[in-house]
VMD Tcl script that draws the C-alpha trace (Angstrom):
set ca {
  {22.05 17.20 -8.07}
  {23.54 20.44 -6.84}
  {20.45 22.57 -7.21}
  {17.63 22.46 -4.70}
  {15.22 24.70 -6.51}
  {11.60 23.91 -7.23}
  {10.97 21.20 -9.78}
  {14.54 19.87 -9.69}
  {14.32 19.21 -5.99}
  {11.11 17.25 -6.25}
  {12.30 15.42 -9.38}
  {15.37 14.31 -7.42}
  {13.14 12.99 -4.62}
  {10.97 11.07 -7.04}
  {14.01 9.42 -8.66}
  {15.52 8.72 -5.27}
  {12.32 7.10 -4.06}
  {12.00 5.03 -7.23}
  {15.45 3.70 -6.53}
  {15.23 3.11 -2.77}
  {11.60 2.09 -2.32}
  {9.85 1.34 -5.66}
  {6.70 0.04 -3.95}
  {6.27 3.28 -2.01}
  {6.91 5.19 -5.26}
  {4.14 3.19 -6.95}
  {1.73 3.91 -4.10}
  {2.47 7.66 -4.32}
  {1.66 7.60 -8.06}
  {-1.90 6.54 -7.21}
  {-2.47 9.58 -5.02}
  {-4.04 12.79 -6.29}
  {-1.58 14.59 -8.60}
  {-1.51 17.75 -6.41}
  {-0.34 15.73 -3.35}
  {1.94 13.30 -5.18}
  {5.21 15.27 -4.90}
  {4.83 15.74 -1.13}
  {4.12 12.06 -0.61}
  {7.20 11.15 -2.56}
  {9.31 13.46 -0.44}
  {7.91 11.95 2.77}
  {8.44 8.36 1.52}
  {11.97 9.17 0.25}
  {12.83 10.56 3.68}
  {11.48 7.42 5.41}
  {13.47 5.21 3.00}
  {16.60 7.19 3.73}
  {16.21 6.69 7.48}
  {15.72 2.95 7.01}
  {18.91 2.72 4.91}
  {21.19 4.40 7.44}
  {22.26 1.26 9.40}
  {23.55 -0.30 6.17}
  {25.42 2.83 5.22}
  {27.51 3.26 8.39}
  {30.31 1.19 9.84}
  {29.37 1.73 13.44}
  {26.28 2.87 15.42}
  {27.81 6.20 16.47}
  {28.07 7.28 12.85}
  {24.40 6.32 12.38}
  {23.40 8.40 15.38}
  {25.24 11.36 13.89}
  {23.25 10.98 10.66}
  {19.99 10.71 12.52}
  {20.84 13.83 14.54}
  {21.62 15.63 11.27}
  {18.12 14.86 10.06}
  {16.67 16.09 13.36}
  {18.54 19.37 12.84}
  {17.21 19.61 9.26}
  {13.66 19.20 10.48}
  {14.17 21.66 13.31}
  {15.24 24.21 10.66}
  {11.91 23.91 8.82}
  {10.59 26.87 10.84}
  {12.47 29.22 8.54}
  {10.32 30.77 5.87}
  {12.72 30.39 2.98}
  {13.33 27.00 1.42}
  {16.87 28.10 0.76}
  {19.31 30.05 2.84}
  {19.87 29.54 6.58}
  {22.01 26.56 5.60}
  {19.41 25.31 3.14}
  {22.01 25.12 0.36}
  {23.96 22.59 2.46}
  {21.16 20.13 3.26}
  {20.66 18.69 -0.21}
  {17.54 18.36 -2.32}
  {15.79 15.83 -0.05}
  {16.39 17.96 3.06}
  {15.22 21.11 1.30}
  {12.13 19.38 -0.09}
  {11.31 17.95 3.33}
  {11.44 21.40 4.91}
  {9.15 22.66 2.16}
  {6.44 20.03 2.69}
  {6.61 20.45 6.47}
  {5.67 24.09 6.03}
  {3.25 23.55 3.16}
  {1.27 20.81 4.83}
  {1.84 21.88 8.46}
  {3.35 18.52 9.31}
  {4.11 18.21 13.05}
  {7.81 18.39 13.65}
  {7.41 16.37 16.84}
  {6.08 13.40 14.85}
  {8.98 13.49 12.39}
  {11.44 13.76 15.27}
  {9.84 10.74 16.96}
  {10.25 8.70 13.75}
  {13.95 9.61 13.63}
  {14.46 8.87 17.34}
  {12.87 5.43 16.99}
  {15.36 4.51 14.23}
  {18.19 4.57 16.76}
  {17.07 1.04 17.70}
  {18.01 -0.12 14.17}
  {21.65 0.80 14.75}
  {22.28 -1.65 17.56}
  {21.97 -5.40 18.06}
  {19.85 -5.29 21.20}
  {16.82 -7.56 20.69}
  {13.30 -6.19 20.82}
  {12.38 -7.17 24.37}
  {8.60 -7.32 24.50}
  {5.32 -6.49 22.81}
  {4.89 -3.13 24.51}
  {8.26 -1.94 23.25}
  {7.52 -3.30 19.82}
  {4.16 -1.52 19.68}
  {5.86 1.75 20.52}
  {8.48 1.16 17.85}
  {5.91 0.20 15.20}
  {3.79 3.15 16.18}
  {6.64 5.57 15.61}
  {8.16 4.01 12.50}
  {5.00 2.79 10.70}
  {1.88 4.38 12.22}
  {3.11 7.99 12.44}
  {4.07 7.97 8.74}
  {0.55 6.82 7.82}
  {-0.95 9.77 9.75}
  {1.49 12.17 8.06}
  {0.55 10.80 4.61}
  {-3.14 11.20 5.45}
  {-2.54 14.83 6.45}
  {-0.80 15.47 3.13}
  {-3.76 13.93 1.29}
  {-6.04 16.15 3.34}
  {-4.14 19.21 2.05}
  {-2.40 19.87 5.34}
  {-5.34 19.64 7.73}
  {-4.87 17.09 10.51}
  {-7.40 14.29 10.31}
  {-9.24 13.45 13.53}
  {-10.16 9.91 14.46}
  {-7.34 8.11 12.66}
  {-5.39 6.89 15.67}
  {-7.00 3.41 15.74}
  {-6.68 2.96 11.98}
  {-3.06 4.08 11.91}
  {-2.22 2.07 15.01}
  {-3.59 -1.22 13.71}
  {-2.33 -0.62 10.15}
  {1.14 0.27 11.41}
  {1.32 -2.89 13.51}
  {0.13 -5.07 10.63}
  {2.64 -3.55 8.25}
  {5.53 -3.75 10.73}
  {4.83 -7.38 11.72}
  {4.47 -8.48 8.12}
  {7.77 -6.83 7.19}
  {9.75 -8.07 10.18}
  {8.35 -11.59 9.90}
  {9.29 -11.67 6.21}
  {12.83 -10.42 6.96}
  {13.49 -12.22 10.26}
  {15.91 -14.80 8.85}
  {17.95 -12.09 7.12}
  {18.04 -9.80 10.14}
  {18.91 -12.54 12.62}
  {21.92 -13.41 10.46}
  {22.98 -9.87 11.16}
  {22.47 -10.49 14.89}
  {19.36 -8.33 15.02}
  {15.90 -9.26 16.29}
  {13.11 -6.81 15.55}
  {10.38 -9.21 16.68}
  {9.48 -9.17 20.38}
  {11.64 -11.69 22.22}
  {8.91 -12.43 24.76}
  {6.92 -14.32 22.12}
  {9.87 -16.68 21.63}
  {10.52 -16.97 25.36}
  {6.91 -18.06 25.88}
  {7.75 -21.11 23.74}
  {11.00 -21.80 25.54}
  {13.17 -20.25 22.83}
  {16.22 -18.25 23.88}
  {17.99 -15.59 21.79}
  {20.89 -18.00 21.26}
  {18.45 -20.54 19.78}
  {17.26 -17.99 17.26}
  {20.75 -17.04 16.18}
  {21.89 -20.69 16.08}
  {18.76 -21.79 14.22}
  {17.88 -24.45 16.81}
  {14.54 -25.42 18.35}
  {12.86 -24.92 14.97}
  {9.56 -26.29 16.12}
  {9.30 -23.83 18.98}
  {10.59 -20.98 16.84}
  {7.88 -21.73 14.24}
  {5.20 -21.72 16.96}
  {6.36 -18.29 18.16}
  {6.39 -16.97 14.61}
  {2.87 -18.32 14.01}
  {1.67 -16.45 17.09}
  {3.10 -13.24 15.63}
  {1.58 -13.94 12.21}
  {-1.79 -14.33 13.91}
  {-1.26 -11.09 15.75}
  {-0.46 -9.39 12.42}
  {-3.63 -10.75 10.84}
  {-5.72 -9.49 13.75}
  {-4.29 -5.98 13.34}
  {-4.88 -6.15 9.57}
  {-8.50 -7.16 10.07}
  {-9.08 -4.27 12.51}
  {-7.31 -1.81 10.20}
  {-9.52 -2.87 7.31}
  {-12.63 -2.33 9.39}
  {-11.56 1.16 10.47}
  {-10.62 2.05 6.87}
  {-14.08 1.12 5.66}
  {-15.60 3.43 8.25}
  {-13.77 6.48 6.83}
  {-15.64 8.99 4.70}
  {-15.60 7.34 1.26}
  {-14.40 4.08 2.71}
  {-11.47 2.32 1.15}
  {-11.88 4.43 -2.00}
  {-11.99 7.77 -0.21}
  {-9.51 10.62 -0.59}
  {-7.34 9.43 2.31}
  {-7.22 5.80 1.21}
  {-3.91 6.04 -0.79}
  {-2.14 6.59 2.56}
  {-3.10 3.03 3.47}
  {-2.45 1.21 0.20}
  {0.55 -0.45 1.87}
  {-1.99 -2.78 3.47}
  {-2.33 -4.57 0.14}
  {1.23 -6.06 0.05}
  {0.93 -6.51 3.81}
  {-2.03 -8.89 3.23}
  {0.05 -10.77 0.64}
  {2.95 -11.18 3.04}
  {0.77 -12.37 5.89}
  {-1.02 -14.87 3.66}
  {2.26 -16.45 2.68}
  {3.61 -16.37 6.21}
  {0.51 -18.18 7.41}
  {1.50 -21.11 5.24}
  {5.12 -21.23 6.37}
  {6.72 -18.49 8.54}
  {10.09 -20.30 8.51}
  {10.64 -19.67 4.79}
  {11.79 -16.37 3.33}
  {8.91 -15.05 1.21}
  {10.24 -12.60 -1.35}
  {7.27 -11.12 -3.21}
  {8.23 -9.59 -6.56}
  {7.44 -5.93 -7.02}
  {5.08 -6.57 -9.91}
  {2.86 -8.74 -7.66}
  {2.85 -6.04 -5.00}
  {1.95 -3.46 -7.65}
  {-0.94 -5.65 -8.81}
  {-2.29 -5.97 -5.27}
  {-2.09 -2.21 -4.81}
  {-3.92 -1.51 -8.08}
  {-6.57 -4.07 -7.20}
  {-7.11 -2.47 -3.77}
  {-7.22 1.01 -5.24}
  {-9.74 -0.02 -7.87}
  {-11.99 -2.31 -5.83}
  {-11.51 -1.05 -2.28}
}
mol new
graphics top color blue
foreach p $ca { graphics top sphere $p radius 0.5 }
foreach p [lrange $ca 0 end-1] q [lrange $ca 1 end] { graphics top cylinder $p $q radius 0.2 }
display resetview
């Protein structure tokens, strides 16, 4: 779509999100109508960052794309949604600049999210838990805080760091544990290597699919860690004003499919567990209705 004006820009973002991350699109639909377009822009932006490694032929090209997004965000300080190069950044870039200004989203947080995605471009394994926690915090926890700020009409929400931290870790672990077989085929390891090393598993064992018993034990440790973070996130969510049915709760509806993934992984972390979208939608609706 050539135009980046008003409704067309946000309509583009909604359609793009529906195509690239239908579960996030469904979550955004549950939010208050006034905040829905901004959430869809944020989620479409996050989906775009996640797709970059699969769209480029080499890491350098991916870094160029990530830098381009950093430049787009840096340009959000301009008052006009168009002009100052706005006509060249496309509808998603223009809409992102708009919601940054409208909801006073911290540019530093968005820049950190982009910077963290550099890891995705390379085949270096995730070395340890501390590094993983930083990565999950920037790629999963920060987006939760930004979504909560949008739902709070642009006012930063105090006291969410523990909730976002535990929720982000639970979401990240459930996703990476679900996808680990697929990503290791691509010579990538997002899960912390130290968990495997503690069971005598080397990186070559993971790629060669050997030492299955030890690999499974390491994965089960990580599943348990994910469940612990989910439990803590649920407790912090209930302590919010309005609890799990309060005005900020739609930001954390991703915990519903997270719980589904962890439950299946608990039974067998060695098997790829593909959960159909309709089942994820049902879990989200149930959480939104029942808390």
